[in-house]
Backbone as CSV, one residue per row, in Angstrom:
resi,resn,N_x,N_y,N_z,CA_x,CA_y,CA_z,C_x,C_y,C_z
1,UNK,211.404,148.957,106.662,211.699,147.838,107.007,212.520,147.348,105.952
2,UNK,213.513,146.205,106.369,214.399,145.735,105.816,213.949,144.253,104.895
3,UNK,214.759,144.330,104.155,214.306,143.256,102.921,213.933,141.965,103.065
4,UNK,214.801,141.448,103.921,214.335,140.334,105.137,213.715,139.660,105.508
5,UNK,212.999,141.256,105.881,211.795,140.663,106.794,210.599,140.627,105.939
6,UNK,210.739,141.005,104.629,209.725,140.941,103.763,208.807,139.919,103.242
7,UNK,207.839,139.750,102.644,207.381,138.619,102.473,206.575,138.778,100.999
8,UNK,206.917,137.543,100.424,206.331,137.764,98.898,205.329,136.474,98.658
9,UNK,203.970,136.321,98.308,203.177,135.047,98.156,203.253,135.212,96.418
10,UNK,204.188,133.787,95.678,203.995,133.918,94.438,203.124,132.917,93.822
11,UNK,201.925,133.527,93.327,201.159,132.057,92.764,201.086,132.160,91.589
12,UNK,200.911,130.573,91.094,201.258,130.201,89.055,201.253,128.697,89.279
13,UNK,200.666,128.421,88.241,200.437,127.304,87.700,201.701,126.512,86.786
14,UNK,202.752,127.497,86.619,203.687,127.377,85.831,204.840,127.865,86.892
15,UNK,205.641,126.022,86.415,206.370,126.039,87.053,208.034,126.721,87.138
16,UNK,207.932,127.469,85.445,208.808,128.214,85.157,208.767,129.678,86.197
17,UNK,207.760,129.772,85.704,207.425,131.510,86.651,207.563,131.189,87.496
18,UNK,207.306,130.206,89.052,207.526,130.201,90.012,209.080,129.981,90.346
19,UNK,209.573,129.269,89.649,211.476,129.139,89.614,211.762,130.900,89.182
20,UNK,211.480,130.730,88.188,212.088,132.241,87.954,212.668,133.437,88.302
21,UNK,210.815,133.893,88.619,210.492,134.833,89.165,210.797,134.528,90.964
22,UNK,210.720,133.487,91.224,210.777,133.323,92.813,212.596,133.255,93.084
23,UNK,213.570,132.753,92.281,214.336,133.485,91.952,214.849,134.599,92.327
24,UNK,214.828,135.686,90.770,214.748,136.831,91.126,214.911,137.453,92.399
25,UNK,213.585,137.336,92.695,212.816,137.871,94.473,213.675,137.335,95.405
26,UNK,214.063,135.954,95.473,215.024,135.553,96.454,216.484,136.322,96.762
27,UNK,216.801,136.211,95.278,218.215,137.187,94.997,218.134,138.476,95.286
28,UNK,217.270,138.887,95.419,217.100,140.352,95.994,216.853,140.664,97.342
29,UNK,216.589,139.423,98.114,216.376,139.265,99.537,215.501,139.464,100.373
30,UNK,214.629,139.493,99.591,212.835,139.000,99.720,212.827,137.317,100.236
31,UNK,212.016,137.381,101.225,211.286,136.065,101.575,210.543,135.468,100.827
32,UNK,210.036,134.939,99.881,209.515,133.956,98.910,208.123,132.477,99.266
33,UNK,207.143,132.947,99.069,206.804,132.286,99.326,205.817,131.435,97.953
34,UNK,205.662,130.025,97.874,204.599,129.896,96.411,203.887,129.048,96.537
35,UNK,202.916,128.791,95.139,201.813,128.560,95.367,200.964,127.731,94.337
36,UNK,200.453,127.507,93.664,199.991,126.151,92.690,198.810,127.152,91.714
37,UNK,197.834,127.030,92.930,196.911,127.319,92.716,195.991,128.137,93.338
38,UNK,195.178,129.625,93.711,194.058,129.567,94.603,194.042,129.344,95.487
39,UNK,193.631,128.341,95.867,192.859,127.228,97.030,195.090,126.986,98.093
40,UNK,195.564,126.476,97.103,196.823,126.795,97.922,197.187,128.086,98.526
41,UNK,197.023,129.573,97.627,197.447,130.794,98.092,196.894,131.048,98.967
42,UNK,195.461,130.629,99.167,194.997,131.339,100.861,195.406,130.824,101.904
43,UNK,195.495,129.257,101.591,196.000,128.833,102.732,197.452,129.146,103.295
44,UNK,198.410,129.779,102.195,199.823,129.612,102.590,199.614,130.989,102.968
45,UNK,198.677,132.370,102.696,198.507,133.890,102.487,198.071,133.662,104.046
46,UNK,197.505,132.152,104.691,196.620,132.464,106.388,197.551,132.561,106.931
47,UNK,198.752,131.495,106.411,199.538,130.925,107.107,200.431,132.571,107.340
48,UNK,201.674,132.508,106.451,202.777,133.462,106.108,202.240,134.616,106.306
49,UNK,200.823,135.554,105.805,200.678,136.605,106.350,201.724,137.695,105.501
50,UNK,201.685,137.509,103.778,202.398,138.224,103.385,202.119,139.666,102.920
51,UNK,203.334,140.902,102.700,203.306,141.895,102.464,202.719,142.131,101.225
52,UNK,203.351,141.034,100.184,202.387,141.224,98.816,202.281,139.803,98.336
53,UNK,201.509,139.717,97.447,201.135,138.293,96.648,200.689,139.170,95.193
54,UNK,201.792,137.964,94.305,202.166,138.144,93.021,201.371,137.156,92.288
55,UNK,200.018,137.116,91.531,199.067,135.980,91.545,198.906,135.850,89.997
56,UNK,198.812,134.924,89.568,198.132,134.586,88.446,196.786,134.531,88.589
57,UNK,196.052,134.546,87.386,194.670,134.408,86.702,193.897,133.645,86.628
58,UNK,194.875,132.886,85.482,193.726,131.646,84.959,194.653,129.986,86.183
59,UNK,194.059,129.920,86.671,194.810,128.336,87.109,193.735,127.400,87.517
60,UNK,194.123,126.404,87.752,193.665,125.541,88.125,192.242,125.153,89.450
61,UNK,191.675,124.445,90.027,190.821,124.527,90.957,190.415,125.724,91.705
62,UNK,190.870,126.748,91.565,190.290,128.147,92.000,191.426,129.156,91.196
63,UNK,190.685,130.328,90.520,191.397,131.052,89.497,191.410,132.116,90.794
64,UNK,192.917,133.169,89.929,193.358,134.233,91.160,192.108,135.089,90.914
65,UNK,191.350,135.167,90.545,189.747,136.554,90.804,189.195,136.219,92.085
66,UNK,189.047,134.524,92.045,188.102,134.214,93.465,188.942,134.155,94.496
67,UNK,190.315,134.006,94.308,191.260,133.427,95.182,191.371,135.069,95.861
68,UNK,191.585,136.198,95.258,191.213,137.462,95.489,190.272,137.840,96.529
69,UNK,189.368,137.906,95.642,188.227,137.750,96.242,187.949,137.107,97.732
70,UNK,188.333,135.954,98.181,188.415,135.367,99.311,189.488,135.550,100.561
71,UNK,190.519,136.146,100.072,191.870,136.801,100.354,191.379,137.851,101.239
72,UNK,191.105,138.831,100.262,190.259,140.112,101.186,188.665,140.282,102.387
73,UNK,188.106,139.078,102.249,187.271,138.737,103.349,188.044,138.999,104.588
74,UNK,188.969,138.080,104.349,190.037,138.158,105.842,190.457,138.909,105.989
75,UNK,189.998,139.651,107.596,191.109,140.985,107.842,192.279,141.018,108.208
76,UNK,193.065,139.492,108.802,194.045,139.428,108.903,194.773,139.486,107.909
77,UNK,194.016,139.787,106.617,194.803,139.602,104.965,194.287,141.141,103.908
78,UNK,193.287,141.619,104.654,192.688,142.778,103.627,193.497,143.632,103.245
79,UNK,194.727,143.603,103.581,195.341,145.384,103.871,196.569,144.239,102.725
80,UNK,196.676,143.534,102.820,197.958,142.754,101.971,197.677,143.418,100.192
81,UNK,199.194,143.565,100.180,199.030,144.515,98.556,199.010,142.931,97.537
82,UNK,198.011,143.456,96.583,197.659,141.611,95.829,197.897,142.511,94.023
83,UNK,198.664,141.867,93.379,198.993,142.255,92.098,198.983,141.142,91.029
84,UNK,198.105,140.967,89.726,197.910,139.859,89.201,199.008,139.930,88.398
85,UNK,199.466,139.120,87.982,200.814,138.752,86.687,200.240,138.199,85.539
86,UNK,199.681,138.391,84.668,198.686,137.374,83.994,199.373,137.758,82.307
87,UNK,199.158,136.717,81.419,199.241,137.645,79.835,197.473,137.803,79.672
88,UNK,195.898,138.081,80.208,195.356,138.333,80.662,195.340,139.936,80.093
89,UNK,195.318,141.017,79.036,195.563,142.499,79.198,194.259,143.143,79.003
90,UNK,193.652,142.148,78.002,192.033,143.436,78.053,191.553,144.015,78.994
91,UNK,190.741,145.639,78.747,190.351,146.161,79.862,189.878,145.832,80.869
92,UNK,188.596,144.498,80.165,187.865,144.057,81.003,188.029,143.436,82.218
93,UNK,189.519,142.574,81.795,189.761,141.796,82.551,190.811,142.280,83.930
94,UNK,191.308,144.223,83.645,191.808,144.809,83.957,190.994,145.081,85.013
95,UNK,189.377,145.597,84.727,189.056,145.956,85.530,188.166,145.198,86.587
96,UNK,187.941,144.107,85.929,187.239,142.800,87.003,188.440,142.288,87.967
97,UNK,189.941,142.374,87.540,191.052,142.535,88.387,190.693,143.459,89.730
98,UNK,190.842,144.268,89.747,190.383,145.770,90.363,189.096,145.527,91.081
99,UNK,188.056,145.274,90.426,186.428,144.815,91.296,186.856,143.818,92.145
100,UNK,188.282,142.463,91.827,188.075,141.529,92.569,189.041,141.698,94.388
101,UNK,189.647,143.022,93.859,190.105,143.851,94.987,191.871,143.836,95.151
102,UNK,192.431,143.660,94.093,194.338,143.487,93.450,193.644,145.213,93.663
103,UNK,195.502,145.443,93.928,195.943,146.582,93.963,196.480,146.578,92.325
104,UNK,197.194,145.948,91.825,197.462,146.427,90.084,197.285,144.942,89.414
105,UNK,197.582,145.557,87.851,197.987,144.490,87.262,198.598,144.453,86.154
106,UNK,200.227,143.000,86.375,200.965,143.153,85.591,201.251,142.472,84.784
107,UNK,201.261,142.102,83.243,201.062,141.897,82.405,202.148,140.796,81.865
108,UNK,202.134,139.883,81.399,203.575,138.766,80.695,203.402,139.107,79.478
109,UNK,204.575,138.805,78.631,205.968,138.837,79.433,206.266,139.803,79.867
110,UNK,206.749,139.471,81.188,208.266,140.802,81.427,209.248,140.353,82.122
111,UNK,209.973,140.952,81.593,211.536,140.424,82.723,211.722,140.903,83.751
112,UNK,212.654,139.502,83.816,212.894,139.671,85.350,213.129,140.949,86.234
113,UNK,213.807,141.633,85.728,214.847,142.965,86.117,213.572,144.036,86.094
114,UNK,212.734,144.138,85.311,211.215,144.915,85.282,210.350,144.582,86.416
115,UNK,209.605,143.357,86.379,209.158,142.851,87.582,209.697,143.160,88.869
116,UNK,210.816,142.738,88.852,211.823,143.535,90.747,211.097,144.763,90.678
117,UNK,211.510,145.544,89.569,211.530,146.785,90.243,210.100,147.633,90.221
118,UNK,209.054,146.867,89.284,207.834,146.598,89.958,207.311,146.623,90.840
119,UNK,208.042,145.323,91.588,208.024,144.957,93.166,208.103,146.325,94.411
120,UNK,209.271,146.785,93.492,210.258,147.497,94.519,209.190,149.060,94.873
121,UNK,208.898,149.421,93.674,207.826,149.994,93.561,206.389,149.849,94.742
122,UNK,205.703,148.540,94.019,204.763,148.326,94.916,204.963,148.570,96.386
123,UNK,206.246,147.978,96.881,206.755,148.007,98.182,206.807,149.230,99.119
124,UNK,207.307,150.142,97.777,207.428,151.523,98.526,206.154,152.107,99.166
125,UNK,205.112,151.325,99.143,203.514,151.620,99.175,203.717,151.693,100.675
126,UNK,204.607,150.815,101.331,204.877,149.990,103.034,205.237,151.133,103.349
127,UNK,206.785,151.202,103.008,206.945,152.815,103.903,206.526,153.935,103.967
128,UNK,205.511,154.113,102.594,205.156,155.522,102.539,203.856,155.578,103.393
129,UNK,202.886,154.405,103.477,201.736,154.317,105.123,202.235,154.399,106.054
130,UNK,203.850,153.831,106.258,204.030,153.650,107.821,204.797,155.299,108.012
131,UNK,205.166,155.813,107.106,205.773,157.586,107.371,204.707,158.198,107.455
132,UNK,202.799,157.959,107.163,202.705,159.189,106.241,201.139,158.766,107.976
133,UNK,201.257,157.252,108.319,200.468,156.576,109.048,199.898,157.338,110.846
134,UNK,199.070,158.245,110.742,198.814,158.926,112.376,197.385,158.436,113.235
135,UNK,197.955,158.549,114.477,196.272,158.302,115.148,195.400,159.353,115.174
136,UNK,194.879,160.010,113.543,194.191,161.061,113.527,192.843,159.840,113.333
137,UNK,191.346,160.184,113.690,190.424,159.779,113.534,189.253,161.254,113.072
138,UNK,188.178,160.403,111.611,187.936,161.531,111.395,186.266,160.963,111.627
139,UNK,185.982,161.944,112.717,184.222,161.442,112.671,183.549,162.359,112.119
140,UNK,182.274,161.656,111.416,181.433,162.104,110.364,180.461,161.952,111.048
141,UNK,179.734,161.563,112.423,178.517,161.436,112.854,178.971,160.117,113.203
142,UNK,177.879,159.152,111.867,177.659,157.581,112.442,178.675,157.239,112.075
143,UNK,179.783,157.732,111.088,181.237,157.596,110.739,181.790,157.936,111.100
144,UNK,182.942,156.452,111.506,184.128,157.034,112.664,185.276,156.374,111.816
145,UNK,186.526,157.220,111.127,187.518,156.657,110.350,188.556,156.140,111.318
146,UNK,189.922,155.355,111.603,190.687,155.382,112.132,191.753,155.490,111.341
147,UNK,192.419,155.905,110.712,193.632,155.641,109.622,194.357,155.028,109.891
148,UNK,194.748,154.907,111.497,196.309,154.050,111.821,196.123,152.575,111.504
149,UNK,194.380,152.480,112.205,194.145,150.954,112.277,193.601,150.374,111.314
150,UNK,193.542,151.340,110.386,192.397,151.231,109.131,191.198,150.275,109.444
151,UNK,190.624,151.485,109.991,189.683,150.314,110.511,188.137,151.781,110.357
152,UNK,187.104,151.169,109.744,185.379,152.240,109.888,184.552,151.445,110.477
153,UNK,183.843,152.549,111.236,182.712,152.156,112.563,181.868,153.416,112.012
154,UNK,180.980,152.262,111.560,178.905,153.188,110.941,177.964,152.329,111.855
155,UNK,177.732,153.729,112.862,176.478,152.801,113.762,177.227,152.042,114.202
156,UNK,178.515,151.478,114.710,178.781,150.481,116.204,179.189,149.504,114.805
157,UNK,179.190,149.420,113.576,179.074,148.065,113.109,180.432,147.926,112.245
158,UNK,181.616,147.620,112.577,183.318,147.533,111.853,182.980,147.214,110.782
159,UNK,183.073,147.978,109.552,183.246,147.388,107.712,184.462,147.272,107.785
160,UNK,184.529,146.248,106.876,186.317,145.906,106.795,186.066,146.103,104.794
161,UNK,187.221,146.973,104.553,187.856,147.382,103.181,188.707,146.711,103.249
162,UNK,189.009,146.952,101.973,190.380,146.466,101.372,191.336,147.740,100.875
163,UNK,192.587,147.423,100.675,193.232,148.713,101.277,193.207,149.797,100.369
164,UNK,192.986,150.092,99.073,192.396,150.784,98.182,191.295,151.529,98.390
165,UNK,190.197,150.932,98.048,188.727,151.687,98.926,188.891,152.172,100.091
166,UNK,189.533,151.490,101.263,189.694,152.075,102.351,190.869,153.864,102.347
167,UNK,191.273,153.706,101.191,192.328,154.931,100.552,191.452,155.943,100.025
168,UNK,190.622,155.222,99.892,189.987,156.453,98.574,188.931,156.711,98.964
169,UNK,188.407,155.912,100.385,187.544,156.587,100.953,188.009,158.061,101.853
170,UNK,188.833,157.229,102.808,189.455,158.210,103.194,189.558,159.674,103.066
171,UNK,190.349,159.436,101.424,190.919,160.732,101.088,189.245,161.754,100.397
172,UNK,188.409,161.174,99.844,186.835,161.777,99.914,186.490,162.037,101.303
173,UNK,186.502,161.264,102.382,186.042,162.132,104.122,186.680,162.991,104.766
174,UNK,188.180,163.226,104.315,189.239,164.311,105.262,188.259,165.449,104.498
175,UNK,187.582,165.787,103.731,187.531,166.842,103.038,185.626,167.012,102.222
176,UNK,185.212,166.564,103.357,183.381,166.664,102.923,183.107,167.810,102.186
177,UNK,182.162,167.334,100.959,182.063,168.402,99.878,182.890,169.012,99.156
178,UNK,184.748,168.612,99.297,184.965,168.733,97.980,185.362,168.175,97.259
179,UNK,185.163,168.282,95.878,185.026,167.588,94.862,186.779,167.569,94.652
180,UNK,187.099,165.959,94.206,188.341,165.757,94.273,188.108,165.251,92.344
181,UNK,189.169,165.679,92.141,189.540,165.636,90.436,189.791,164.074,90.678
182,UNK,190.008,163.326,89.156,190.028,161.739,88.975,191.777,162.212,88.844
183,UNK,192.269,163.208,87.951,193.650,163.120,88.020,194.164,162.998,89.548
184,UNK,193.649,163.694,90.351,194.381,164.138,92.253,193.211,162.475,92.906
185,UNK,192.741,162.064,92.302,192.486,160.187,93.305,193.249,159.668,92.622
186,UNK,193.617,159.703,91.574,195.037,158.921,91.066,196.361,158.684,91.351
187,UNK,196.387,160.152,91.947,197.550,160.299,91.799,198.104,159.923,93.416
188,UNK,196.845,160.527,94.526,197.622,160.402,95.603,196.565,158.908,96.408
189,UNK,195.746,158.145,95.913,195.547,156.772,95.771,196.219,156.041,95.421
190,UNK,196.619,156.069,94.352,197.415,154.921,93.651,199.196,155.595,93.367
191,UNK,198.831,156.109,93.114,200.638,156.831,92.936,200.803,156.750,91.508
192,UNK,201.812,157.387,91.438,202.540,157.715,89.592,202.840,156.054,89.319
193,UNK,203.386,155.512,89.950,203.912,155.032,89.396,203.272,153.266,89.060
194,UNK,201.797,153.318,89.224,200.917,152.783,88.933,200.071,152.957,87.481
195,UNK,199.835,152.600,86.754,199.221,152.782,85.402,197.727,152.295,85.206
196,UNK,196.539,153.264,85.641,195.543,152.494,85.538,194.639,153.506,84.928
197,UNK,193.075,153.623,84.307,192.680,153.402,84.162,191.545,154.122,84.952
198,UNK,190.578,155.912,84.487,189.147,156.183,85.092,188.758,155.143,85.337
199,UNK,187.972,154.058,84.878,187.147,153.193,84.828,187.410,152.785,86.187
200,UNK,188.809,152.720,86.999,189.411,151.931,87.987,188.588,152.798,89.754
201,UNK,188.740,153.970,88.955,187.957,155.083,90.539,186.143,154.367,90.175
202,UNK,186.041,154.292,88.957,184.305,154.312,89.457,183.706,152.556,89.858
203,UNK,185.370,151.994,89.517,184.867,150.442,90.110,184.740,150.510,91.866
204,UNK,185.975,151.664,92.122,186.012,151.368,93.758,184.730,152.485,94.064
205,UNK,184.321,153.247,93.921,182.971,154.406,93.777,181.879,153.475,94.017
206,UNK,182.183,152.556,93.539,181.233,151.363,93.214,180.952,150.385,94.484
207,UNK,181.557,149.761,94.763,182.245,148.939,95.731,181.736,150.417,97.227
208,UNK,182.478,151.541,97.191,181.739,152.321,98.467,180.545,152.010,98.484
209,UNK,179.775,152.727,97.294,178.190,152.858,98.023,177.772,151.598,98.054
210,UNK,178.196,150.155,98.282,177.725,149.696,98.648,177.584,149.341,99.804
211,UNK,178.716,149.437,100.346,178.753,148.867,101.400,179.256,150.331,102.804
212,UNK,179.796,151.403,102.093,178.793,152.153,102.677,177.772,153.545,102.395
213,UNK,176.871,153.250,101.705,176.034,154.198,101.651,176.026,154.825,99.970
214,UNK,175.021,154.202,99.387,174.699,154.799,98.133,174.352,156.372,98.004
215,UNK,174.290,156.572,98.938,174.242,158.727,98.869,175.582,159.099,99.279
216,UNK,176.325,158.806,100.369,177.364,159.818,100.682,178.354,159.713,99.226
217,UNK,178.200,159.427,98.049,179.094,159.607,97.364,178.926,160.510,95.720
218,UNK,178.548,161.396,95.498,178.482,162.379,94.709,179.319,162.296,93.471
219,UNK,178.679,161.964,92.418,179.596,162.127,90.691,179.150,163.248,90.640
220,UNK,180.406,163.849,90.459,180.422,165.421,89.365,181.234,165.395,87.563
221,UNK,179.786,165.112,86.846,180.140,164.346,85.667,181.501,165.527,84.995
222,UNK,182.640,164.292,84.352,183.017,165.410,83.680,184.070,165.363,84.415
223,UNK,184.229,165.492,85.969,185.140,166.662,86.768,185.833,165.027,87.850
224,UNK,185.330,164.866,88.542,185.572,163.417,89.858,184.655,163.257,90.843
225,UNK,184.490,163.188,91.820,183.641,162.581,93.205,184.216,163.609,94.271
226,UNK,183.052,163.457,95.448,182.833,164.459,96.531,182.285,163.173,97.341
227,UNK,181.957,163.763,98.717,182.009,162.547,99.411,180.554,163.664,100.878
228,UNK,179.824,163.362,100.902,178.602,164.564,101.464,178.272,163.013,102.369
229,UNK,178.061,163.708,104.124,177.495,162.904,105.121,175.589,163.464,105.116
């Protein structure tokens, strides 16, 4: 995919951030759209279907967390890459961000060139996924996982998962009974360009248990997780 075809939605209530970051991303050749709050972000996301959303957390009318949760509920936007760009760097804020459905968390202040590099790293996932996607379907009895379409069918009901939850589920379900170590999960699902903590995995596993089944995901204390159907 060429840069000119990649759409980025930048959401922040600070005009300076929109101008500076927007300018640098535009100079890189990306299509950049902007919004000043969460409500506007949802409207713009529906209209433009961006590949990446860079969003502040603390905003008027609707904050970034709520906006992210609402975006993830929309099937056409459930797999958009979302990263928060915020001055809040506390661990609980980061976990809350991932819990809301974000893929990454970037803290302010950050130099424009560094941010552009980070954006490139995030967008590389689009290329990687396009290259590795195939029509392989995992059939687990009453659960069918279609990697190419990012689709999960359980007992004839379609379940929509955010990008990282799907990738984590696909990884674990690809080898039922195998114990995946935390380091392996972080490497294969999040990649080496994203620094996240072990609690990020726990948050995503909790979400999968709520949506797919409490007893399907086993915790191996001190090691990692496995899927058992």
